[in-house]
C-alpha positions, 0 to 999 in steps of 0.5 A, a space after each residue: 432416507 432418513 432424516 440424518 442424510 438429509 440434514 448431511 445434503 444440506 449442509 454440503 449443498 451450504 459448503 458448496 455454495 460458500 465455496 463458490 461465492 468466496 471464489 468469486 472476485 471482491 470488487 474494489 472499492 478504491 479509486 485506482 491511481 494513474 499508471 502514468 504521473 500527470 504532468 505538471 503545468 508548472 515549466 520545468 526547471 532547466 536542471 535538477 537539483 544536485 544530488 548531496 554527498 554523503 560529506 554535506 549528508 554529514 556536515 548539515 547533521 552536525 549542525 543540525 544536532 551540534 545544539 542539541 549535543 551540546 546543551 546539559 
């Protein structure tokens, strides 16, 4: 066996080792968040806040931007 064959075998072995190393899973350093949300110790509200209608949203935005739009 000559030197070029030995170098070829060394490179193939190094490539196989690198491929085996890359296939291993990398451990995560992040802390996992709980799957189930934690219950708060505060008492629950009797009823949820009502969902605003689209016309309520439009009216609140009109009031918020009215000062900006009228200034010149």
